[in-house]
C-alpha positions as a Markdown table, in Angstrom:
| # | Residue | x | y | z |
|---|---|---|---|---|
| 1 | Met | 1.0 | 41.3 | -52.7 |
| 2 | Ser | 2.2 | 37.7 | -52.4 |
| 3 | Asp | 0.7 | 36.2 | -55.7 |
| 4 | Tyr | 0.5 | 38.6 | -58.6 |
| 5 | Ile | 0.7 | 39.0 | -62.4 |
| 6 | Val | 2.6 | 41.5 | -64.4 |
| 7 | Arg | 1.5 | 42.5 | -67.9 |
| 8 | Gly | 3.4 | 44.3 | -70.5 |
| 9 | Thr | 4.8 | 44.6 | -74.0 |
| 10 | Ala | 8.2 | 44.2 | -75.7 |
| 11 | Ala | 9.9 | 44.9 | -79.0 |
| 12 | Gln | 7.9 | 48.1 | -79.4 |
| 13 | Asp | 4.5 | 46.4 | -78.9 |
| 14 | Gln | 5.3 | 43.5 | -81.2 |
| 15 | Ile | 5.0 | 41.2 | -78.2 |
| 16 | Arg | 2.7 | 41.2 | -75.2 |
| 17 | Phe | 3.5 | 39.2 | -72.2 |
| 18 | Phe | 2.1 | 38.0 | -68.8 |
| 19 | Ala | 4.1 | 36.6 | -66.0 |
| 20 | Ser | 3.0 | 35.5 | -62.5 |
| 21 | Thr | 3.9 | 34.0 | -59.2 |
| 22 | Thr | 1.1 | 31.8 | -57.6 |
| 23 | Arg | 2.6 | 29.8 | -54.8 |
| 24 | Glu | 0.0 | 30.9 | -52.2 |
| 25 | Leu | -3.1 | 30.2 | -54.3 |
| 26 | Val | -1.8 | 26.8 | -55.5 |
| 27 | Glu | -1.0 | 25.8 | -51.9 |
| 28 | His | -4.5 | 27.0 | -50.9 |
| 29 | Ala | -5.9 | 24.7 | -53.6 |
| 30 | Arg | -3.8 | 21.8 | -52.4 |
| 31 | Gln | -5.1 | 22.2 | -48.9 |
| 32 | Ile | -8.8 | 22.4 | -50.0 |
| 33 | His | -8.6 | 19.3 | -52.2 |
| 34 | Asn | -5.9 | 17.4 | -50.3 |
| 35 | Ser | -4.3 | 16.6 | -53.6 |
| 36 | Ser | -1.4 | 14.4 | -54.4 |
| 37 | Pro | 1.9 | 16.1 | -55.6 |
| 38 | Val | 1.2 | 15.3 | -59.3 |
| 39 | Met | -2.4 | 16.6 | -59.1 |
| 40 | Thr | -1.3 | 19.7 | -57.1 |
| 41 | Ala | 1.1 | 20.4 | -60.0 |
| 42 | Ala | -1.5 | 19.7 | -62.6 |
| 43 | Leu | -4.2 | 21.9 | -61.1 |
| 44 | Gly | -1.7 | 24.5 | -60.0 |
| 45 | Arg | -0.5 | 24.9 | -63.6 |
| 46 | Leu | -4.1 | 25.3 | -64.9 |
| 47 | Leu | -5.0 | 27.8 | -62.1 |
| 48 | Thr | -1.9 | 29.8 | -62.9 |
| 49 | Ala | -2.7 | 29.9 | -66.6 |
| 50 | Ala | -6.4 | 30.8 | -65.8 |
| 51 | Gly | -5.3 | 33.8 | -63.7 |
| 52 | Met | -3.2 | 35.2 | -66.6 |
| 53 | Met | -5.9 | 34.5 | -69.1 |
| 54 | Gly | -8.6 | 36.0 | -66.9 |
| 55 | Ser | -6.6 | 39.3 | -67.0 |
| 56 | Met | -7.1 | 39.3 | -70.8 |
| 57 | Leu | -10.9 | 39.5 | -70.4 |
| 58 | Lys | -12.4 | 42.9 | -71.2 |
| 59 | Gly | -15.6 | 43.1 | -69.2 |
| 60 | Glu | -15.7 | 43.2 | -65.4 |
| 61 | Lys | -18.3 | 40.4 | -65.3 |
| 62 | Asp | -16.6 | 38.2 | -68.0 |
| 63 | Thr | -15.5 | 34.7 | -66.9 |
| 64 | Leu | -13.2 | 32.1 | -68.3 |
| 65 | Thr | -13.4 | 28.3 | -67.9 |
| 66 | Leu | -10.6 | 26.0 | -68.7 |
| 67 | Gln | -11.6 | 22.3 | -68.8 |
| 68 | Ile | -9.4 | 19.3 | -69.4 |
| 69 | Arg | -10.9 | 15.8 | -69.9 |
| 70 | Gly | -8.6 | 12.9 | -70.5 |
| 71 | Asp | -8.4 | 9.1 | -70.4 |
| 72 | Gly | -5.6 | 9.1 | -67.8 |
| 73 | Pro | -6.2 | 8.3 | -64.1 |
| 74 | Ala | -6.9 | 11.9 | -63.2 |
| 75 | Lys | -9.8 | 12.0 | -65.7 |
| 76 | Gly | -9.7 | 15.8 | -65.8 |
| 77 | Met | -9.8 | 19.2 | -64.2 |
| 78 | Thr | -12.0 | 22.3 | -64.3 |
| 79 | Val | -10.8 | 25.9 | -63.5 |
| 80 | Val | -12.7 | 29.1 | -63.6 |
| 81 | Ala | -11.3 | 32.7 | -63.6 |
| 82 | Asp | -12.8 | 36.1 | -63.6 |
| 83 | Ala | -11.5 | 39.4 | -65.1 |
| 84 | Ala | -9.9 | 40.3 | -61.8 |
| 85 | Ser | -7.8 | 37.1 | -62.0 |
| 86 | Asn | -9.6 | 35.4 | -59.1 |
| 87 | Val | -9.4 | 31.7 | -59.7 |
| 88 | Lys | -11.0 | 28.5 | -58.4 |
| 89 | Gly | -10.8 | 24.9 | -59.6 |
| 90 | Tyr | -10.9 | 21.2 | -58.9 |
| 91 | Ser | -9.6 | 17.9 | -60.1 |
| 92 | Ile | -12.0 | 15.0 | -60.8 |
| 93 | Val | -9.6 | 12.6 | -59.0 |
| 94 | Pro | -7.3 | 14.7 | -56.7 |
| 95 | Gln | -5.4 | 11.7 | -55.3 |
| 96 | Val | -3.4 | 10.3 | -58.3 |
| 97 | Ile | 0.0 | 8.7 | -57.5 |
| 98 | Leu | 2.4 | 8.1 | -60.5 |
| 99 | Pro | 6.1 | 7.5 | -60.8 |
| 100 | Ala | 8.2 | 10.4 | -62.2 |
| 101 | Asn | 8.4 | 10.8 | -65.9 |
| 102 | Ala | 11.4 | 10.2 | -68.1 |
| 103 | Gln | 12.8 | 13.6 | -67.1 |
| 104 | Gly | 12.4 | 12.8 | -63.4 |
| 105 | Lys | 9.5 | 15.3 | -63.0 |
| 106 | Leu | 6.0 | 14.9 | -61.8 |
| 107 | Asp | 4.1 | 13.1 | -64.6 |
| 108 | Val | 1.2 | 15.5 | -65.2 |
| 109 | Gly | 0.9 | 14.3 | -68.8 |
| 110 | Gly | 0.6 | 10.7 | -67.7 |
| 111 | Ala | -2.1 | 11.7 | -65.2 |
| 112 | Met | -4.2 | 13.4 | -67.9 |
| 113 | Gly | -3.6 | 11.0 | -70.7 |
| 114 | Lys | -5.2 | 11.6 | -74.1 |
| 115 | Gly | -8.2 | 13.9 | -74.3 |
| 116 | Thr | -9.3 | 17.5 | -74.9 |
| 117 | Leu | -8.8 | 21.0 | -73.6 |
| 118 | Thr | -11.8 | 23.3 | -73.8 |
| 119 | Val | -11.8 | 27.0 | -73.2 |
| 120 | Ile | -15.1 | 28.8 | -72.6 |
| 121 | Lys | -15.4 | 32.6 | -72.4 |
| 122 | Asp | -18.6 | 34.0 | -71.0 |
| 123 | Met | -18.7 | 37.6 | -72.0 |
| 124 | Gly | -22.4 | 38.3 | -71.4 |
| 125 | Leu | -23.5 | 37.5 | -74.9 |
| 126 | Lys | -26.3 | 35.1 | -75.8 |
| 127 | Asp | -23.9 | 32.2 | -76.3 |
| 128 | Pro | -20.5 | 32.0 | -74.7 |
| 129 | Tyr | -17.4 | 31.5 | -76.9 |
| 130 | Ser | -16.0 | 28.0 | -76.8 |
| 131 | Gly | -12.9 | 26.5 | -78.4 |
| 132 | Gln | -11.6 | 23.0 | -78.1 |
| 133 | Val | -8.4 | 21.3 | -79.1 |
| 134 | Lys | -6.9 | 17.8 | -78.5 |
| 135 | Leu | -4.4 | 17.5 | -75.7 |
| 136 | Gln | -0.8 | 17.6 | -77.2 |
| 137 | Thr | 1.1 | 16.4 | -74.1 |
| 138 | Gly | -1.3 | 16.8 | -71.2 |
| 139 | Glu | 1.3 | 18.9 | -69.5 |
| 140 | Val | -1.0 | 22.0 | -69.7 |
| 141 | Gly | 1.5 | 24.6 | -71.0 |
| 142 | Asp | 2.0 | 22.8 | -74.3 |
| 143 | Asp | -1.8 | 22.3 | -74.6 |
| 144 | Leu | -2.6 | 26.0 | -74.1 |
| 145 | Thr | 0.2 | 27.0 | -76.5 |
| 146 | Tyr | -1.5 | 24.8 | -79.1 |
| 147 | Tyr | -4.9 | 26.2 | -78.2 |
| 148 | Phe | -3.8 | 29.8 | -78.8 |
| 149 | Ala | -2.3 | 28.9 | -82.1 |
| 150 | Val | -5.2 | 26.9 | -83.4 |
| 151 | Ser | -8.3 | 28.4 | -81.9 |
| 152 | Glu | -7.3 | 32.1 | -81.5 |
| 153 | Gln | -4.6 | 32.2 | -84.3 |
| 154 | Val | -2.2 | 33.9 | -81.8 |
| 155 | Pro | 1.3 | 32.5 | -81.9 |
| 156 | Ser | 2.1 | 32.0 | -78.2 |
| 157 | Ser | 4.4 | 30.3 | -75.7 |
| 158 | Val | 2.9 | 29.2 | -72.4 |
| 159 | Gly | 5.2 | 28.2 | -69.6 |
| 160 | Leu | 3.8 | 26.9 | -66.3 |
| 161 | Gly | 5.5 | 25.3 | -63.3 |
| 162 | Val | 4.8 | 24.1 | -59.8 |
| 163 | Leu | 7.6 | 22.9 | -57.5 |
| 164 | Met | 6.8 | 20.8 | -54.5 |
| 165 | Asn | 8.6 | 20.5 | -51.1 |
| 166 | Lys | 9.5 | 17.2 | -49.7 |
| 167 | Asp | 6.6 | 17.4 | -47.3 |
| 168 | Asn | 4.3 | 17.8 | -50.4 |
| 169 | Thr | 3.5 | 21.5 | -49.7 |
| 170 | Val | 4.1 | 23.9 | -52.6 |
| 171 | Ala | 7.5 | 25.5 | -52.7 |
| 172 | Cys | 6.8 | 27.8 | -55.6 |
| 173 | Ala | 4.5 | 28.2 | -58.6 |
| 174 | Gly | 4.1 | 30.5 | -61.5 |
| 175 | Gly | 4.3 | 30.9 | -65.2 |
| 176 | Phe | 4.2 | 33.1 | -68.3 |
| 177 | Ile | 2.3 | 33.7 | -71.5 |
| 178 | Ile | 4.2 | 35.3 | -74.4 |
| 179 | Gln | 2.2 | 36.3 | -77.5 |
| 180 | Leu | 3.4 | 37.7 | -80.8 |
| 181 | Met | 1.4 | 40.4 | -82.5 |
| 182 | Pro | 0.5 | 39.9 | -86.2 |
| 183 | Phe | 3.0 | 42.6 | -87.3 |
| 184 | Ala | 5.9 | 41.1 | -85.4 |
| 185 | Ser | 9.1 | 41.1 | -87.6 |
| 186 | Asp | 11.1 | 38.0 | -88.4 |
| 187 | Glu | 14.0 | 39.4 | -86.4 |
| 188 | Val | 11.8 | 39.7 | -83.3 |
| 189 | Val | 10.4 | 36.2 | -83.8 |
| 190 | Ser | 13.9 | 34.7 | -84.2 |
| 191 | Lys | 15.2 | 36.5 | -81.0 |
| 192 | Leu | 12.2 | 35.3 | -79.0 |
| 193 | Glu | 12.6 | 31.7 | -80.2 |
| 194 | Glu | 16.3 | 31.9 | -79.3 |
| 195 | Asn | 15.5 | 33.1 | -75.8 |
| 196 | Leu | 12.7 | 30.5 | -75.2 |
| 197 | Thr | 15.0 | 27.7 | -76.5 |
| 198 | Ala | 17.5 | 28.6 | -73.8 |
| 199 | Ile | 15.0 | 28.1 | -71.0 |
| 200 | His | 15.3 | 24.7 | -69.4 |
| 201 | Ser | 11.9 | 24.8 | -67.6 |
| 202 | Val | 9.7 | 27.3 | -65.7 |
| 203 | Thr | 10.4 | 25.3 | -62.6 |
| 204 | Ser | 14.1 | 26.1 | -62.9 |
| 205 | Leu | 13.3 | 29.9 | -63.1 |
| 206 | Leu | 11.1 | 29.6 | -60.1 |
| 207 | Lys | 13.6 | 27.6 | -58.1 |
| 208 | Ala | 16.2 | 30.3 | -58.9 |
| 209 | Gly | 13.9 | 32.7 | -57.1 |
| 210 | Leu | 13.0 | 34.8 | -60.2 |
| 211 | Ser | 10.1 | 37.2 | -59.7 |
| 212 | Pro | 7.5 | 37.7 | -62.4 |
| 213 | Glu | 9.4 | 40.9 | -63.4 |
| 214 | Gln | 12.7 | 39.1 | -63.5 |
| 215 | Met | 11.1 | 36.2 | -65.4 |
| 216 | Ala | 9.9 | 38.6 | -68.1 |
| 217 | Glu | 13.3 | 40.3 | -68.3 |
| 218 | His | 15.0 | 36.9 | -68.7 |
| 219 | Ile | 12.6 | 35.5 | -71.3 |
| 220 | Leu | 12.5 | 38.8 | -73.3 |
| 221 | Lys | 16.2 | 39.7 | -73.0 |
| 222 | Gly | 17.2 | 42.0 | -75.8 |
| 223 | Leu | 13.6 | 42.8 | -76.7 |
| 224 | Asp | 13.1 | 45.8 | -74.3 |
| 225 | Pro | 10.2 | 44.5 | -72.2 |
| 226 | Val | 8.1 | 47.2 | -70.5 |
| 227 | Ile | 5.8 | 46.3 | -67.6 |
| 228 | Asn | 2.5 | 48.1 | -68.0 |
| 229 | Asp | 0.7 | 47.0 | -64.8 |
| 230 | Thr | 0.7 | 44.6 | -61.8 |
| 231 | Leu | -2.4 | 43.0 | -60.5 |
| 232 | Pro | -3.1 | 40.4 | -57.7 |
| 233 | Thr | -4.3 | 36.9 | -58.4 |
| 234 | Lys | -5.8 | 34.6 | -55.7 |
| 235 | Tyr | -7.9 | 31.5 | -55.1 |
| 236 | Gln | -11.4 | 32.7 | -54.4 |
| 237 | Cys | -14.7 | 30.7 | -54.5 |
| 238 | Asn | -17.8 | 32.8 | -54.9 |
| 239 | Cys | -20.3 | 30.1 | -53.9 |
| 240 | Ser | -23.1 | 31.2 | -51.5 |
| 241 | Gln | -26.3 | 30.0 | -49.9 |
| 242 | Asp | -28.3 | 32.1 | -52.4 |
| 243 | Lys | -26.6 | 30.5 | -55.4 |
| 244 | Val | -27.1 | 27.0 | -54.1 |
| 245 | Glu | -30.8 | 27.8 | -53.5 |
| 246 | Arg | -31.2 | 29.0 | -57.1 |
| 247 | Met | -29.5 | 25.8 | -58.3 |
| 248 | Leu | -31.9 | 23.7 | -56.4 |
| 249 | Ile | -34.9 | 25.7 | -57.7 |
| 250 | Ser | -33.6 | 25.1 | -61.2 |
| 251 | Leu | -34.1 | 21.3 | -60.7 |
| 252 | Gly | -37.8 | 21.9 | -61.1 |
| 253 | Arg | -40.8 | 21.3 | -58.9 |
| 254 | Arg | -41.0 | 17.5 | -59.5 |
| 255 | Glu | -37.5 | 16.9 | -58.4 |
| 256 | Leu | -37.9 | 19.2 | -55.4 |
| 257 | Gln | -41.0 | 17.2 | -54.5 |
| 258 | Asn | -39.1 | 14.0 | -54.7 |
| 259 | Ile | -36.5 | 15.4 | -52.2 |
| 260 | Ile | -39.4 | 16.5 | -49.9 |
| 261 | Asp | -41.0 | 13.1 | -50.1 |
| 262 | Asp | -37.7 | 11.5 | -49.0 |
| 263 | Asn | -38.0 | 13.5 | -45.8 |
| 264 | Lys | -34.3 | 13.7 | -45.3 |
| 265 | Asp | -31.8 | 16.5 | -45.1 |
| 266 | Ile | -29.8 | 17.0 | -48.3 |
| 267 | Thr | -26.3 | 18.4 | -48.5 |
| 268 | Val | -24.9 | 20.1 | -51.5 |
| 269 | Asn | -21.1 | 20.2 | -51.7 |
| 270 | Cys | -19.1 | 22.9 | -53.6 |
| 271 | Glu | -16.5 | 21.2 | -55.7 |
| 272 | Phe | -14.4 | 24.3 | -55.8 |
| 273 | Cys | -14.0 | 25.0 | -52.1 |
| 274 | Gly | -15.4 | 22.0 | -50.3 |
| 275 | Lys | -18.1 | 24.0 | -48.4 |
| 276 | Asn | -21.3 | 22.1 | -47.6 |
| 277 | Tyr | -24.8 | 23.6 | -47.7 |
| 278 | Thr | -27.4 | 21.5 | -45.8 |
| 279 | Phe | -31.1 | 21.9 | -46.4 |
| 280 | Met | -33.9 | 20.4 | -44.2 |
| 281 | Pro | -37.1 | 19.1 | -45.9 |
| 282 | Glu | -38.9 | 22.2 | -44.7 |
| 283 | Glu | -36.4 | 24.4 | -46.4 |
| 284 | Val | -36.7 | 22.5 | -49.7 |
| 285 | Lys | -40.5 | 22.8 | -49.4 |
| 286 | Ala | -40.1 | 26.6 | -49.1 |
| 287 | Leu | -37.9 | 26.6 | -52.2 |
| 288 | Lys | -40.5 | 24.6 | -54.1 |
| 289 | Glu | -43.2 | 27.2 | -53.1 |
| 290 | Lys | -40.8 | 29.9 | -54.3 |
| 291 | Ala | -40.4 | 28.1 | -57.6 |
| 292 | Gln | -44.2 | 28.0 | -58.0 |
| 293 | Arg | -44.5 | 31.7 | -57.3 |
| 294 | Asp | -41.8 | 32.6 | -59.8 |
């Protein structure tokens, strides 16, 4: 498999970790949305994180939504993942151009600005779980690290990176999530902090060609990491004609009648994959009749 996630434990189950490589899915997202380099990096980081967080879900039908809203030029992003680590997402403004930040890197934080990160988990209950935190840097990894600590009370380290080629295609992408269990010893915490401090950036690990397995070994050196399983992650939109029809029916009979009265074809665009669904007035009329029957 080209894009995949490894999951495992370290320090005799005092740590759990996730590491992934996601170049193909991030490049696929770039092509769909025709995004600028900084927005490819921003959305790619969020997609990568969502894939790993999706693998934390328990139920097969559970879904996870990560949403960033900010006052920067990008305005925000939305990403959705399922329990099989299939991901999809979009940026509100996919073509943002900014100069490099002080470190000479793509300025994802500048694109996002100040705002919020919202995490929504739909686990089939009456109301989905929702947690929200203020953006710390807008760089995505820092914000998710803060979210885990504040909303889920799980000390974590989230590292995410997307490296671009000179032709603005994706050279490599990936990341990791490291989480401490409540019973982790001070010695384990200190060793992990020492290892994480030595990491310059996730991009540097990716540029060096480290696989998810090697990334885990590097980050958890001296903590005996054990990989428990490997699973694919990919960009996959599950939109369909049927789902769009149900969305139109949900508008209500009055709104459908207004569409019919306009006597023009309407087109519904999927923000996640760019696919268009066109309905003629006769088809909208049939949907209205179906709504009345239901």
